[in-house]
C-alpha positions as CSV (number, residue, x, y, z in Angstrom):
1,X,16.8,-91.5,-6.2
2,X,15.2,-88.9,-3.8
3,X,11.7,-87.8,-4.6
4,X,11.7,-84.4,-6.3
5,X,8.3,-83.8,-5.0
6,X,8.9,-84.6,-1.3
7,X,10.3,-82.1,1.2
8,X,10.8,-82.7,4.9
9,X,11.0,-80.0,7.6
10,X,12.1,-80.8,11.2
11,X,10.8,-78.6,14.0
12,X,7.6,-77.4,15.7
13,X,7.7,-73.6,16.0
14,X,7.1,-70.4,14.1
15,X,10.3,-70.8,12.2
16,X,9.2,-74.2,10.9
17,X,5.8,-73.0,10.1
18,X,7.4,-70.2,8.0
19,X,9.6,-72.8,6.3
20,X,6.7,-75.0,5.4
21,X,4.8,-71.9,4.2
22,X,7.8,-70.9,2.1
23,X,8.1,-74.4,0.5
24,X,4.3,-74.5,-0.2
25,X,4.6,-71.1,-2.0
26,X,7.5,-72.1,-4.2
27,X,6.5,-75.8,-4.7
28,X,2.7,-75.9,-4.7
29,X,2.6,-79.5,-5.8
30,X,5.2,-80.9,-3.4
31,X,4.4,-83.4,-0.7
32,X,5.4,-81.6,2.5
33,X,6.1,-83.3,5.8
34,X,7.1,-81.9,9.1
35,X,8.1,-83.6,12.4
36,X,6.6,-83.0,14.8
37,X,4.9,-79.9,13.5
38,X,2.1,-77.9,15.1
39,X,-1.5,-77.1,14.4
40,X,-0.7,-74.3,12.0
41,X,1.8,-76.4,10.1
42,X,-0.8,-79.2,9.9
43,X,-2.9,-77.0,7.6
44,X,0.0,-77.1,5.0
45,X,1.9,-80.3,5.6
46,X,1.6,-83.8,7.0
47,X,2.8,-83.8,10.5
48,X,4.7,-86.8,11.8
49,X,4.6,-87.6,15.5
50,X,8.3,-87.8,16.1
51,X,9.9,-85.7,18.8
52,X,13.0,-83.6,18.2
53,X,15.0,-85.6,20.7
54,X,14.2,-88.9,18.9
55,X,17.1,-88.9,16.4
56,X,16.5,-92.5,15.5
57,X,12.8,-91.7,14.7
58,X,13.7,-88.7,12.6
59,X,16.3,-90.7,10.6
60,X,13.8,-93.5,10.1
61,X,11.1,-91.1,8.9
62,X,13.5,-89.3,6.5
63,X,14.7,-92.7,5.1
64,X,11.1,-93.7,4.4
65,X,10.3,-90.4,2.7
66,X,13.6,-90.2,0.8
67,X,12.9,-86.5,0.2
68,X,14.6,-84.1,-2.2
69,X,15.8,-82.1,0.8
70,X,15.5,-82.1,4.6
71,X,15.5,-78.8,6.4
72,X,16.4,-78.8,10.1
73,X,14.9,-75.8,11.9
74,X,16.1,-75.9,15.5
75,X,19.6,-76.0,16.8
76,X,19.5,-78.8,19.3
77,X,19.1,-81.7,16.8
78,X,22.0,-80.3,14.7
79,X,24.3,-80.0,17.7
80,X,23.3,-83.6,18.6
81,X,24.4,-84.8,15.1
82,X,21.1,-85.4,13.2
83,X,22.6,-84.0,10.0
84,X,25.5,-86.5,10.3
85,X,23.1,-89.3,10.5
86,X,21.1,-88.1,7.5
87,X,24.3,-87.8,5.4
88,X,25.3,-91.3,6.4
89,X,22.0,-92.5,4.8
90,X,22.8,-90.5,1.6
91,X,20.1,-88.0,2.3
92,X,20.5,-84.3,1.5
93,X,20.1,-81.9,4.4
94,X,20.1,-78.2,4.9
95,X,22.0,-78.0,8.2
96,X,25.6,-78.5,9.4
97,X,27.2,-81.5,11.0
98,X,27.7,-81.7,14.7
99,X,31.3,-80.6,14.3
100,X,30.3,-77.5,12.4
101,X,27.3,-76.8,14.6
102,X,29.8,-76.2,17.4
103,X,29.7,-72.6,16.2
104,X,26.4,-72.4,18.1
105,X,26.7,-75.3,20.5
106,X,29.8,-73.8,22.2
107,X,30.4,-70.0,22.6
108,X,33.9,-70.8,23.8
109,X,34.6,-72.7,20.6
110,X,33.2,-69.9,18.4
111,X,35.2,-67.3,20.3
112,X,38.4,-69.2,20.2
113,X,38.0,-69.8,16.4
114,X,37.4,-66.1,15.8
115,X,40.5,-65.3,17.8
116,X,42.7,-67.7,15.9
117,X,41.5,-66.4,12.5
118,X,41.2,-62.7,13.2
119,X,37.4,-62.4,12.9
120,X,36.3,-59.2,14.8
121,X,34.4,-59.9,18.0
122,X,34.2,-58.6,21.6
123,X,37.1,-59.2,23.9
124,X,36.2,-62.1,26.2
125,X,37.3,-64.6,28.9
126,X,35.9,-68.0,29.7
127,X,35.4,-69.4,33.2
128,X,34.2,-72.7,34.6
129,X,34.4,-71.8,38.3
130,X,32.8,-69.0,40.2
131,X,35.8,-67.8,42.2
132,X,37.8,-67.1,39.1
133,X,34.9,-65.4,37.4
134,X,34.3,-63.1,40.4
135,X,37.9,-62.2,40.7
136,X,37.9,-61.2,37.0
137,X,34.7,-59.2,37.4
138,X,36.3,-57.2,40.2
139,X,38.9,-55.9,37.6
140,X,36.3,-54.6,35.1
141,X,33.8,-51.8,35.4
142,X,30.8,-54.1,35.1
143,X,29.3,-53.2,31.8
144,X,29.8,-56.7,30.5
145,X,27.8,-59.5,28.9
146,X,27.7,-62.9,30.6
147,X,26.8,-65.9,28.4
148,X,26.2,-69.5,29.0
149,X,28.6,-71.6,26.8
150,X,26.0,-74.1,25.6
151,X,22.5,-74.0,24.2
152,X,20.0,-72.2,26.4
153,X,17.0,-71.7,24.1
154,X,18.0,-68.2,23.2
155,X,18.0,-67.0,26.9
156,X,21.5,-67.7,28.0
157,X,22.7,-64.1,27.6
158,X,22.7,-61.5,30.4
159,X,23.5,-57.9,29.5
160,X,24.8,-56.3,32.7
161,X,24.9,-52.6,33.6
162,X,27.1,-53.0,36.7
163,X,29.3,-55.5,38.6
164,X,26.5,-56.6,40.9
165,X,24.4,-57.8,37.9
166,X,27.4,-59.5,36.4
167,X,28.3,-61.3,39.7
168,X,24.7,-62.4,40.1
169,X,24.6,-63.8,36.5
170,X,27.8,-65.7,36.9
171,X,26.6,-67.2,40.2
172,X,23.2,-68.1,38.7
173,X,24.9,-70.0,35.8
174,X,27.9,-71.6,37.5
175,X,26.5,-72.4,40.9
176,X,22.7,-72.3,40.8
177,X,22.5,-74.2,37.5
178,X,20.2,-71.6,35.9
179,X,20.8,-73.1,32.4
180,X,21.9,-76.6,33.5
181,X,24.8,-78.1,31.6
182,X,24.7,-75.2,29.2
183,X,25.9,-72.9,31.9
184,X,28.6,-75.0,33.5
185,X,31.1,-72.8,31.5
186,X,30.5,-69.1,30.8
187,X,31.9,-66.4,28.7
188,X,32.3,-62.9,30.0
189,X,32.8,-60.4,27.3
190,X,33.0,-56.7,26.8
191,X,29.7,-55.0,26.1
192,X,29.7,-53.5,22.6
193,X,27.8,-50.5,21.6
194,X,25.9,-49.9,18.4
195,X,22.9,-51.2,16.4
196,X,22.4,-55.0,16.1
197,X,21.6,-56.8,13.0
198,X,21.0,-60.5,12.2
199,X,22.8,-61.5,9.0
200,X,22.0,-64.8,7.3
201,X,23.9,-66.6,4.6
202,X,23.9,-69.9,2.8
203,X,27.3,-71.5,3.2
204,X,28.7,-74.4,1.2
205,X,32.2,-75.0,2.2
206,X,34.0,-71.8,1.4
207,X,31.2,-70.4,-0.7
208,X,28.9,-67.8,0.9
209,X,25.6,-66.3,-0.4
210,X,23.8,-63.7,1.6
211,X,20.1,-63.8,2.5
212,X,18.2,-60.7,3.5
213,X,19.4,-59.3,6.9
214,X,16.9,-58.8,9.7
215,X,16.6,-56.7,12.9
216,X,15.5,-58.8,15.9
217,X,14.0,-57.5,19.1
218,X,15.1,-59.6,22.1
219,X,13.9,-57.6,25.1
220,X,10.4,-58.2,26.2
221,X,9.3,-54.6,26.3
222,X,9.2,-51.5,24.1
223,X,12.3,-49.5,23.8
224,X,14.4,-52.7,24.5
225,X,13.4,-52.8,28.2
226,X,13.0,-55.9,30.4
227,X,14.6,-59.3,30.2
228,X,15.8,-61.1,27.1
229,X,13.5,-63.4,25.4
230,X,13.7,-65.8,22.5
231,X,12.7,-62.9,20.3
232,X,9.6,-60.6,20.4
233,X,9.6,-59.7,16.7
234,X,11.7,-58.9,13.7
235,X,11.8,-56.7,10.6
236,X,13.5,-57.3,7.2
237,X,15.3,-56.4,5.2
238,X,17.8,-54.3,7.1
239,X,19.0,-52.1,4.2
240,X,22.7,-52.6,4.6
241,X,24.7,-50.3,2.4
242,X,27.0,-52.0,-0.1
243,X,30.1,-51.0,1.7
244,X,29.0,-52.6,5.0
245,X,27.6,-55.7,3.2
246,X,31.0,-56.2,1.6
247,X,32.8,-55.8,5.0
248,X,30.4,-58.4,6.6
249,X,31.2,-60.9,3.8
250,X,34.9,-60.3,3.6
251,X,35.8,-59.7,7.2
252,X,33.4,-62.2,8.9
253,X,31.5,-64.7,6.8
254,X,34.1,-65.8,4.3
255,X,36.9,-66.0,6.9
256,X,34.7,-68.1,9.2
257,X,33.8,-70.4,6.3
258,X,37.4,-70.8,5.4
259,X,38.4,-71.3,9.0
260,X,35.8,-74.1,9.4
261,X,37.2,-75.9,6.3
262,X,40.8,-75.5,7.7
263,X,39.7,-76.9,11.0
264,X,38.2,-80.0,9.3
265,X,34.7,-78.9,10.1
266,X,33.3,-77.7,6.7
267,X,30.0,-75.8,7.1
268,X,27.0,-76.6,5.0
269,X,23.7,-74.8,5.7
270,X,22.4,-71.5,6.9
271,X,24.8,-69.5,9.0
272,X,23.4,-66.8,11.2
273,X,25.7,-64.1,12.5
274,X,24.4,-61.8,15.1
275,X,26.4,-58.6,14.6
276,X,27.0,-55.3,16.5
277,X,27.7,-52.4,14.1
278,X,30.3,-50.6,16.2
279,X,32.1,-47.4,15.2
280,X,35.1,-49.6,14.4
281,X,33.0,-51.8,12.1
282,X,30.9,-54.9,12.4
283,X,31.7,-57.3,15.2
284,X,30.3,-60.8,16.0
285,X,28.1,-61.2,19.0
286,X,27.2,-64.8,18.3
287,X,26.8,-67.4,15.6
288,X,23.8,-69.7,15.1
289,X,23.7,-72.7,12.9
290,X,20.2,-72.2,11.5
291,X,17.6,-69.6,10.6
292,X,16.5,-67.5,13.6
293,X,13.1,-67.4,15.2
294,X,11.4,-64.9,14.7
295,X,13.8,-63.7,11.9
296,X,12.9,-66.6,9.6
297,X,9.3,-65.5,9.6
298,X,10.3,-62.2,7.9
299,X,13.2,-63.3,5.9
300,X,11.6,-66.3,4.1
301,X,8.7,-64.3,2.6
302,X,11.3,-62.1,0.9
303,X,13.2,-64.9,-0.9
304,X,12.8,-64.9,-4.7
305,X,14.0,-68.5,-4.9
306,X,12.9,-71.7,-3.0
307,X,15.5,-73.0,-0.6
308,X,15.9,-76.4,-2.3
309,X,16.7,-74.7,-5.6
310,X,19.0,-72.3,-3.9
311,X,20.9,-75.2,-2.2
312,X,21.3,-77.1,-5.5
313,X,22.6,-74.0,-7.2
314,X,25.0,-73.5,-4.2
315,X,26.4,-77.0,-4.7
316,X,26.7,-76.4,-8.4
317,X,28.4,-73.0,-7.7
318,X,25.9,-71.3,-10.0
319,X,24.2,-69.2,-7.3
320,X,25.4,-65.5,-7.5
321,X,26.5,-64.0,-4.2
322,X,23.8,-61.3,-4.3
323,X,21.0,-63.2,-6.0
324,X,18.9,-63.5,-2.8
325,X,19.2,-59.9,-1.6
326,X,18.6,-56.5,-3.1
327,X,20.7,-53.4,-2.8
328,X,19.8,-51.0,0.0
329,X,18.4,-48.5,-2.5
330,X,16.1,-51.1,-3.9
331,X,14.8,-52.0,-0.4
332,X,14.2,-48.5,0.8
333,X,12.6,-47.5,-2.5
334,X,10.3,-50.5,-2.1
335,X,11.6,-52.5,-5.1
336,X,9.0,-55.0,-6.1
337,X,11.4,-57.9,-6.0
338,X,12.0,-57.7,-2.3
339,X,9.6,-55.5,-0.4
340,X,9.6,-55.6,3.4
341,X,8.2,-57.8,6.2
342,X,7.6,-57.1,9.8
343,X,6.8,-59.9,12.3
344,X,5.2,-59.3,15.8
345,X,5.3,-62.0,18.4
346,X,2.2,-62.4,20.5
347,X,3.2,-63.9,23.9
348,X,1.4,-65.4,26.8
349,X,1.1,-63.8,30.2
350,X,4.2,-64.7,32.2
351,X,6.6,-64.9,29.3
352,X,9.6,-64.9,29.3
353,X,9.1,-66.5,32.7
354,X,6.6,-69.3,33.2
355,X,3.8,-68.7,30.6
356,X,0.2,-69.2,31.2
357,X,-1.1,-71.9,28.8
358,X,-4.5,-73.4,27.9
359,X,-6.1,-70.1,27.1
360,X,-8.5,-69.8,24.2
361,X,-7.2,-67.9,21.1
362,X,-9.6,-65.8,19.0
363,X,-9.2,-63.8,15.8
364,X,-6.7,-65.9,13.9
365,X,-8.8,-66.1,10.8
366,X,-9.3,-62.3,10.8
367,X,-5.6,-61.8,11.3
368,X,-4.8,-63.9,8.2
369,X,-6.8,-61.5,6.1
370,X,-4.3,-58.8,7.0
371,X,-1.1,-60.8,7.0
372,X,0.6,-64.2,7.7
373,X,0.1,-66.0,11.0
374,X,2.8,-68.5,12.0
375,X,2.1,-70.7,15.0
376,X,4.7,-71.3,17.7
377,X,2.9,-72.2,20.9
378,X,-0.6,-73.4,20.1
379,X,-2.5,-76.6,20.4
380,X,-6.0,-77.7,19.5
381,X,-8.6,-78.5,22.3
382,X,-12.1,-79.5,21.2
383,X,-11.4,-77.9,17.8
384,X,-10.3,-74.6,19.2
385,X,-6.8,-73.1,19.3
386,X,-5.4,-72.6,22.8
387,X,-2.1,-71.3,24.0
388,X,0.6,-73.9,24.6
389,X,3.8,-71.9,25.2
390,X,5.3,-68.5,25.8
391,X,5.5,-67.2,22.2
392,X,2.1,-68.1,20.8
393,X,2.0,-66.8,17.2
394,X,4.0,-64.5,15.0
395,X,1.9,-62.2,12.8
396,X,3.7,-60.9,9.7
397,X,2.8,-58.0,7.6
398,X,4.2,-57.5,4.1
399,X,4.4,-54.4,2.1
400,X,6.2,-52.6,-0.7
401,X,7.7,-50.3,2.1
402,X,8.6,-51.0,5.7
403,X,5.9,-48.6,6.8
404,X,3.3,-50.5,4.9
405,X,4.5,-53.8,6.3
406,X,4.4,-52.5,9.9
407,X,0.9,-51.2,9.4
408,X,-0.2,-54.6,8.1
409,X,1.5,-56.5,11.0
410,X,-0.1,-54.4,13.7
411,X,-3.5,-54.5,12.0
412,X,-3.2,-58.3,12.0
413,X,-2.0,-58.3,15.6
414,X,-5.0,-56.3,16.7
415,X,-7.4,-59.1,15.6
416,X,-5.8,-61.8,17.8
417,X,-7.1,-62.0,21.4
418,X,-6.3,-64.3,24.3
419,X,-6.3,-63.5,28.0
420,X,-2.9,-62.1,29.0
421,X,-1.7,-61.5,25.5
422,X,1.2,-59.0,25.3
423,X,3.4,-57.8,22.4
424,X,5.8,-55.0,21.6
425,X,4.5,-52.0,19.7
426,X,7.8,-50.8,18.3
427,X,8.9,-53.7,16.0
428,X,10.7,-52.3,13.0
429,X,10.6,-48.7,14.2
430,X,14.4,-48.3,14.4
431,X,14.8,-49.2,10.8
432,X,12.9,-46.2,9.5
433,X,13.7,-44.3,7.4
434,X,17.5,-44.5,6.8
435,X,19.6,-47.4,5.6
436,X,22.1,-48.9,7.9
437,X,25.8,-48.3,7.8
438,X,28.6,-48.6,10.3
439,X,27.7,-46.8,13.5
440,X,24.2,-45.8,12.7
441,X,20.7,-47.2,12.3
């Protein structure tokens, strides 16, 4: 029998640090393990030196631990089939099989599925050679989005303002190999207008239960300027009004869950739908097969129930569809059951290009007095934290209101110093003060 007191997280970033923190809050006596982890995670869990690409090692570690639940943080191991291998050993895992993870692993697959089952999304065309792509781009006005078909660490999307930008993006992916194998096929789609929102749900076959929605900030600079990144911060909950929430579930999440079952790819895990709230209604920008980063850092602190308990209730069909979120009125009024969270990513000089690493980090202890600090790109050198990646830490403020959470987040961010540090100053600003409905934010 699995150990009820053992939980295993796979990953090494801020999302996984938030997952481990979430588990420690809800299960204080549990034995927590993480592979490979990071220095921040090591303060809460036992880190195992197994790389994310070593599927054999991950399976062996899980088999030895025999945990109550395995939670897979990043997408690459899921697309590679790690959940299939856990399931073959009789281990419970929060994460889809490789067949179901194709929703993220291939944008062409996801787009084709939505087309077959009538799920609202942007009009699109797929290409695997440059000449066809350029000929198509000559027929459109240029305000398109060019996406790599495969996994590109959150950077395989180019939002284009004109034909020249679109042609350059297509050439960079298809000919110059900007994203390697992930960009050997591309999707060119219409550029939708409206506010974006990240919607998360637990999915068990055809059953769907919403988690709090979040607002991500992809561009590197304030006012959504500059290149796309893996995410510079997030705020939650986005106070979706009840009408919009029902539309998202009935028009997008439930149809996709049913479609995956009909296709012989039943989905089990967290489904992340990136949506654009257009004047015609919500439309899908993309699907991810896991919690987002940095969205996880602001969604997990709001959950009233631990993920292992939620997963068991999902399997037993006893988890109410709205049990993990609150109504918009509760959120905007600062209901004590949910509150708000704002996360600000502190990045290294050079990010989202080549980041500067090996720089001493100061002020983390002081930041933890104001909020939560989740490590993403840190390492220890002679007992000191130094930078080891582009996104270094996410500092999270919590509060009864969004304004209070923002204040706490930026107070915490102000304590952290390393040479070249940069971060956005407008995280969460667009969510104040009104709730979100179709066509407005």
